[in-house]
N, C-alpha and C positions, 0 to 999 in steps of 0.2 A: 749646040755647033759652035758658037763662038770659042770656045774654051779646048777644041780638039781643033782648027783650022784657021781659026781665026790669028793675026799680030796678036802679044800680047795677052796671051792667051790664061795667064793670072790674076791677069788685072784689068783687061775689057769687059767679061761677064759682069764683074760687079761694078764698076762704072757705068753701066746700061742700070742697073737695078736700083743704083742709088738717083739717077736722071729719072727713072718712074716715080719713086718715093716722092721725088720733088713738086712731081704732077702732081700725085695726090694729096700730098701736103699742102701745097693750093688750095685742091679740093673740098678739103674738108675745114678747114681752118677756120673758116667763117659761117659752119654751120654751128645751129644755136642750143647750147645745153639743154637738157631735155629735164634733169632735177635742180630743181632751187637750190640754191646757194643756202646752209645752213649754218649753227655753229660745231666744234667737229666735239666727235661722244666716240671715243676709243667704249667700245665692246669687245669682251674673246669671243671669237668666233665659236661655239657651240659645232660639236662634229658627232653627228649622231651614231649608234652604232650601227646601223644600218652602213653609212658610209665606209665604217672599218669593217663589216662584214661583206661586202661587194663593190662597191667602187674600189674600196684602194689593192683588195689583191688585182683588179682589170687595168687598171689605171694605167701603169707602168707599160701596156703591151699595145698600148695605145698608138702612142708611134715606136715601139718597139716593133710593132708590126713592118712600117714601114722602110726601120731602119734594118732592117733582117735584109729585104726587097734590096732596094737601093744605099745597103753598103755592105751587106754581106757578100749577096749572090755573086757581086764584080767580083769581089775580092776573093770569092773561091773557086770563079769563073777567069781569072787574071790570064792565065796562062793560055789558054783556047781562044780568047777574044784577045789579043796582040797589044797592038798599040791602037787599037780601036773604043780601049777599055771607059776614055770618059764618056763615050758618044754613046757606048752600050751600058752605061750606070745610065744614061738620062733615060736612054728609050725605059729602061725596065723600072723610072722615074715617072716617067708617063704613065703609064700603063696602071702605076699604085695608085698615083694620087687621080686620074680619072678615074679607074673604079671605087676608091675611098669617095670622091664626090657624087659620084653615080647614085651609089646605094642610098646615102644622108635621105632622100625623101623619104623614100621607103621602109626603112628603119624609124622615123618618126613617124610613119602610117602603125608602121606593126607595135612601136610602144603606145600609143596609143592605144590601142586594141587589148594589148597584151603585153605590160609589163614588165615582167619577168623575164619575159623571151628575148628583149633585145642586145642585153649580155653572152648569155651562155650563145645566144650565137653567131656573136663576133667571136668570140673564145675558139667556136667549134671549129669556124671558117682561118681563125691565127693556126690552131693546131693543124688544121689540112696545111695549110699552106709551105708552115715552116716543112713541115714532110716533103710536100715536095721542092723544097728549094735543099733538104737532102737529099733526094734523087737526083733533081740539076749539079748537084756539088761531085756526089760521087761519080756523074755517066761521064762528065765532062762533057757536054752537049750546051752552049747557051741556049740554045733557041725554049729550048725545058723550063730555063727562068722565065719566061714569059707567061705564064698562065702560074706559076707560082705567083709572082707581082702579082698578076689581078685577084687572085685569094684573099691576100693577106695585105691589098686593097680596099678590099669588100670588110677584112677583121678591121682594120682601121676605122671606116667609115661607122661601123654597126659599135663598135666601145667606145669613139668618141661619140655618140648620138645617147646612148647607153645613159656613162657618166653624166653628162651634161645635164641630162635632163632627171636622170634619179636625183640629183646633187640641186636641181630647179624643185622638183618634187619635196626634199626632206629640209631648204632651207628654209627659216623666217627671211621673212624679206632686207633685215639689217643685218642677214647674216648675210646672203645668198653672195654678195662680190667675194666675199673672204674665202667660204667654203669652195665657190669657183677657183679662184687664187690655189688652195692649197690641193684642190683635183688637181688643177692642173701644172701645179711644181711634177708631184706626182707621174703624168701622164711624162714629160721632160726625162724621167728618167729612166724612158726605154731606148733616150738616142746613147746612152752606154754600154746597150748590148751589143755591137761591129766591134768596142772599144775589147771589151771582153773577151768577148770569140780572139779578139785578134792574139792579143793575150798568152791564149790556151792552145793556139795552134801548136807549138814547141808539147805538148803532153796528147791530141788527136788530130786528127786533121778537118776540117769544115764539116763532110759530111756526119762524123760521131755526134758533132759537137751542136752540130744544129739538131741530132737525135735528140739529145739531150735538153736544150733547148723545148724541140716540141712535148715533151714529156715535163716540162715545167707548165709549160699551158695547159696542160692537159688537169694539173694538178692546179691550177686557179682556174678551170672551167668547174670543176667538184668545190673547190674552198666559194665560188661565188653560188653556186646553185642550192649549196648546205647553205647560206649567208640569206637566200631567198628565201626560204623555207624557214628561217627562224621567226620566233614570235620577234616583235617591235619593229615591224613594216612600216614608212612615212607610210598617210592617208596622201592620196593625190585630190581631193576635191581645192583644200583649199589653194593651187597652187595651177591648175588643171585649166585655166585660160591661159595663163600666163608660159605653159606649157605646149599647149596649139598652136602658139604663136610666133615659138621661138624658134631661131636660125642657127644649126647646129653648127655650119661649119667655124670652122677655128678664125 
């Protein structure tokens, strides 16, 4: 709302975030450290085979899903929303992240019962959400992007939880931080999707490009399902307690 209607639209929203961050910093600076300091030891992070087969093919879609929702869709429907592009993109962002946060507790419960289902379910939602986005782009009706945002948000939530819990199950304690960092590095690659699609609009329109993206998401689903069934799956007992108590929000 500040960016759409307030003065200094390119500066004021950032200043609000800076002020909120300072408040949070003041609150956390006095929180005691939970891990005692020890001698610095360099260890090479072990990347299990299952990480390459299951987590890596899914990871870019974690943030690729919301990027399609609140960056690609407003660009594809820019002519239809006219001067209200900022507030329209904000609405899609609220729907996306709201759905993503809402499904995470359910995703954790599902993972506790059937760990092999969480990632495929997220990728199924991802494929469906991109197809809905392609339909919205083809129709030129801004309202049709809303359900796509909800489904893509659910895909974001499921994929994020699936990746974090997979990492917690497979990583030894001394490698957990490093393997989690590798996972998040791959997830943030998904934010490049809007840039790539925008660069390709001279070749094809957004509806066709989104159909291609949906096909790639479906291929990722196939790869993850096959990887989940392959030998070498990490066992859960050694980190089950940590998994049950984990918080999966970024």
